[in-house]
C-alpha positions as CSV (number, residue, x, y, z in Angstrom):
1,X,5.0,-23.5,-1.3
2,X,4.1,-20.4,-3.3
3,X,6.1,-17.4,-1.8
4,X,4.5,-14.0,-2.3
5,X,6.0,-10.5,-2.3
6,X,4.7,-7.4,-0.4
7,X,5.3,-3.8,-0.8
8,X,4.7,-1.5,2.4
9,X,3.4,1.8,1.5
10,X,3.4,5.0,3.6
11,X,1.4,8.0,2.5
12,X,1.1,11.5,3.5
13,X,-2.6,12.5,2.9
14,X,-4.3,16.0,2.5
15,X,-6.2,17.2,5.5
16,X,-9.4,16.1,5.6
17,X,-9.0,13.0,2.9
18,X,-7.3,10.3,5.3
19,X,-10.7,8.5,5.5
20,X,-11.4,8.8,1.8
21,X,-8.1,7.5,0.6
22,X,-8.0,4.3,3.1
23,X,-11.6,3.5,2.1
24,X,-10.4,3.6,-1.9
25,X,-7.2,1.7,-1.1
26,X,-9.1,-1.1,0.6
27,X,-11.0,-1.7,-2.5
28,X,-8.2,-2.4,-4.8
29,X,-6.9,-5.6,-6.1
30,X,-4.0,-6.9,-4.1
31,X,-4.3,-4.6,-1.3
32,X,-4.1,-6.8,2.1
33,X,-4.1,-4.3,4.4
34,X,-4.7,-0.5,5.2
35,X,-4.4,1.2,8.2
36,X,-5.1,4.8,9.4
37,X,-2.3,6.0,11.5
38,X,-2.3,8.4,14.4
39,X,0.8,10.6,13.1
40,X,2.2,11.4,9.8
41,X,2.7,9.2,7.6
42,X,-1.3,9.3,7.6
43,X,-2.1,5.7,5.8
44,X,-0.1,2.6,5.7
45,X,-1.0,0.1,2.9
46,X,0.3,-3.5,2.2
47,X,0.1,-4.8,-1.1
48,X,0.8,-8.5,-2.1
49,X,1.2,-10.4,-5.3
50,X,3.0,-13.8,-6.2
51,X,5.5,-12.1,-8.5
52,X,7.5,-8.8,-8.6
53,X,5.9,-7.5,-11.9
54,X,2.5,-8.0,-10.5
55,X,3.2,-6.5,-7.2
56,X,4.5,-3.3,-9.0
57,X,1.3,-3.1,-11.5
58,X,-1.0,-3.6,-8.5
59,X,0.8,-1.2,-6.3
60,X,0.9,1.5,-9.2
61,X,-2.8,0.9,-9.9
62,X,-3.8,1.4,-6.5
63,X,-1.9,4.9,-5.8
64,X,-3.2,6.1,-9.1
65,X,-6.7,6.0,-7.7
66,X,-5.6,8.7,-4.7
67,X,-2.7,10.5,-6.3
68,X,-4.8,13.5,-6.2
69,X,-5.0,13.6,-2.5
70,X,-1.3,12.4,-1.2
71,X,1.3,14.8,-0.7
72,X,4.4,12.0,-0.6
73,X,4.3,8.5,-0.7
74,X,7.2,6.1,0.3
75,X,7.0,2.4,-1.1
76,X,9.1,-0.3,0.7
77,X,9.3,-3.5,-1.0
78,X,9.8,-6.3,0.9
79,X,12.5,-9.1,-0.3
80,X,10.1,-12.0,-0.2
81,X,11.8,-13.9,2.3
82,X,9.7,-15.7,5.2
83,X,10.9,-15.8,8.4
84,X,10.5,-19.2,10.3
85,X,9.7,-19.0,14.2
């Protein structure tokens, strides 16, 4: 079974740019989910890859596309452990 690693990214976005940032991030490679949140942080993104170096590369590329519109970014990588039910 191939495990993947994920990064959860929270972004505070400039006023009036939230929808633009969300649409842009959704189109990027490795981005599995983008949600617009009701309160700050404004946007949550989940990036997934098979290996940690690729995860870092995909996350950086996605964030570079919206860097001009973000006020702060918090990246939380997962350990890649799957919890069984």
